[in-house]
Phi, psi and omega in degrees: 000128180262127176279119180263109177263136182290137176293163185296313182294325179289322181297321180297318183294323185288334181268001187293327186289313180291325181292324177301309180300318185289316179299315177304312187292320181292322183291317186271335185295336178295342181284347189237146174248167189269357183297130189270011191244164171271146170285148180273353177298143185303326184284343184233357188297330184253005184297130180301325182288338181295347176292336174242346178258099187289164175272148177289154182267144182284343179086299181283326187257126178298159186257145172238097180270133183220152186237151172201167173263093185271013185281319181209074194222041179285133006255023185286288175219123182202172183268129177305126181292344176279320183224101188291349178271012181235128178265144178211182181133160180291325173292324175301311177299320183295316181292325178296325176292321178299317183292326178297316184287336178270358180064038180239165177255116183290138175227121189273141179234120178279131176208147175294156182308311179298335182264002185295304182293315171304323178290324177295318176290333176285343182088018176294332182201172187268333178205164183238129179226102182203049184054042182277121181287146181271067178273164180301324179294317179290325180295329178285328189274336185213166176265129186247146174284183171295157180294139177250352178206141175233139183206165172248166177275142179240150178269132179235129179226167170284165183294339179273000180232045181290349177287343180275066191249017174208164180296321175300324180292344178284346182298134178085006181239169179263121188237134175259159176197179176266139186293157175059042179230167175302317184298322178297315180293323176296318182285329179288338175289344182257101187298336180281354179262131173273117186260135172242114181258144187229151175274325181243138182296326184295328180293318176299316180291327178296314180296324175300314183290329181276000174087008181278342178235151175269329182198167176240147170234110191222159174307149179307313179297321178295316180299317183297315188280337181263322178265341183281354181253002186243165177256350184263353182237153182222143170271122190235158175073180178275156176304145182251118178068189180206137178227158179231138175264143178223161179272126179265138177234161177291136180307134183092350180273062187285336180294311178294317181307314184291321178300312177293325178298317181294320179298316180298320182298311179294325179293327175286325180288319186270001174088002180295319182292323175302312182301311184301309182297318184295324175304326181262013177060038184238007178279126184228166175304330180292320179293321177298320179291319182292315185273342184081010183262094185256011178291134180265117182246141181274087183241119178285143178282057190299321181288323176298316178293320177299313180297315181298316181288324180297320184288324179290332179285349181276004180278159181091153182294327179293316179294321179297316183296315179299322180293313180298323175294322179292341177288334193303314182298322178296316179299317181301314181295318183294324179294324178291322176296313179304316182293316180296318180297313182298314183297310178298320178299322181291323176304312178296318182299316180299311183295306182292322177302320177295317181297319180296318184292318177297319182298315184289330185269324187237354182283170173296172191296319182294327179287319178298319178298312182294317177293324177295322180295316179299316182296315182293322180294317185288320178286343184265358180240152182294142176299322178303314180300320181292322180292318179297320181293316182295323182282315183258333183274324181295329174306331174294343175259010180085009177250113182245127178241148174292161177301325182296309181288327177298315181297312180301313182293319178299312179296321184290320182292322181292307187289338174305322183292321177287320175297322180305313183292324177295319180290321180294323175295319180294318179300319181292337179285342179283127182303139179302334179296339178294317175295317185293323177294319182293322177294322180296332177274016176075018173278143171286166178299320177300312178299318181296322179292315187286325186262340189237305188287306185300315179301319177294318179291322179298322180295331180285323183268354187304314175300319178296322181294321177295322177293325178296325180294321182295321175298313178299326174308316183279328179288345176298346178296337178296335182289353180296340182286350179242036171075008175280125181269076174268201190300316182294320180294323178296320176299318178295318181294313183293313184294324181289327180291319183252001182055035184240105184258338184281297181301316178296321180296323175295321178295314179296314178304317180294324178297316173302317181296316180295325180292319185279335189297318180299329182279333175292314180293325178295319180298315178297320178298319179295321181294319178297314179301317181297318180295317178293324181295317182295325180294319183293324182277000174089011182261146181238000000 
């Protein structure tokens, strides 16, 4: 048996991948901070990097942090279609006015709809403003202000189904709505209606246009802003039911709740709330009845008209081309964040995976059992569940991580289990005689592993490890559920803002391809080098 010690140049080649990942992560990680929120300033509120790069505090003025899902949330809180770096919406304007009256600086925090109340309970922000209905379930989960808006559900249909103009007419049809809303509960009570529930309004309207749905039942503001700007959809019939929106606070935060509630009350009394809503074409007789504000003010729906005109101006190939060019800075920032998250996660996966593999291959019985249990548990549970557990579950144990580090750690711990099995296979592929020869040369077991066994095993698994990084690059899309605005989250925001899934999807897909191609070529290069090395050493 000939003991094979790696030559200096071969050793450098074999170590190139982990060194590359480490250097890349260290160079790029300095570009990002761990603050999980968007700044509320107009210039930075919609920046993809602001999901991990927090805004500085003014010091003198106390902060009022609030959350909403601004990715596809017209007309509540959304990105201006003319300037994607600017947030707007009637709720956005309302919160800015509340903050002004409380002498506070509003700070916006982006979060998915499903994570809004858990994030509130976790302490990520002080209140949630996102058209949250004051249902019995929501009232148990959070403390609510007085209602700031009342609306009914409206039926939206294609022009070829104008006959579905009442709730009774919906029986026997497929109807879409937004999940966890009054409309969903009303539809579910009627067994003859097939209900399709959606997280995003844009998906529901897309399915209606494509014929997958016969009708939609949605809150009045949503129906107006999605169906009111097109020629192929119509709002029909009278409003169905009635629901009220309130501002949600963490249970026990009565001091802030009372301050905001008083500010809302004064805004209703002095007509400020009417002015805000009228600018968005959302002031209704129901609102006048609820607030007691029956004064008729001459307020033009300027925001509604501006939004409608902006959306109609996006048609035509010239408008689309300008829009796609405007997407490039946001996509570039999101791609950089995706690369940083993936690189840092791979560093964790490579390091921890090697430790797990050595423990399972050469450790005592208790260590082999423990590492094996970890690997099977992590590989046997969904990555998405692990991300949500680390971000939302660990704070219950006193461990709070920013979205950036929670995502990096979750991806790293998950992929470490797969890397461990790759490395264990590589270690097993090294002939047993190599260890025996090293021991015979007076090496300790640790020296034999470090100088003889691991270099040979690492050369075998290097192509697989590079391919795993490419897979991790794509799996990093899952961190979008914890407010990180990487490429997938950017796709959702851009496509939802302009209702353009094909062109935006091609741009995002191209970004993923450009990120992955260098590593594909690197893997092929390693495989060729490995093949030549094996041929020189006499192995077939």
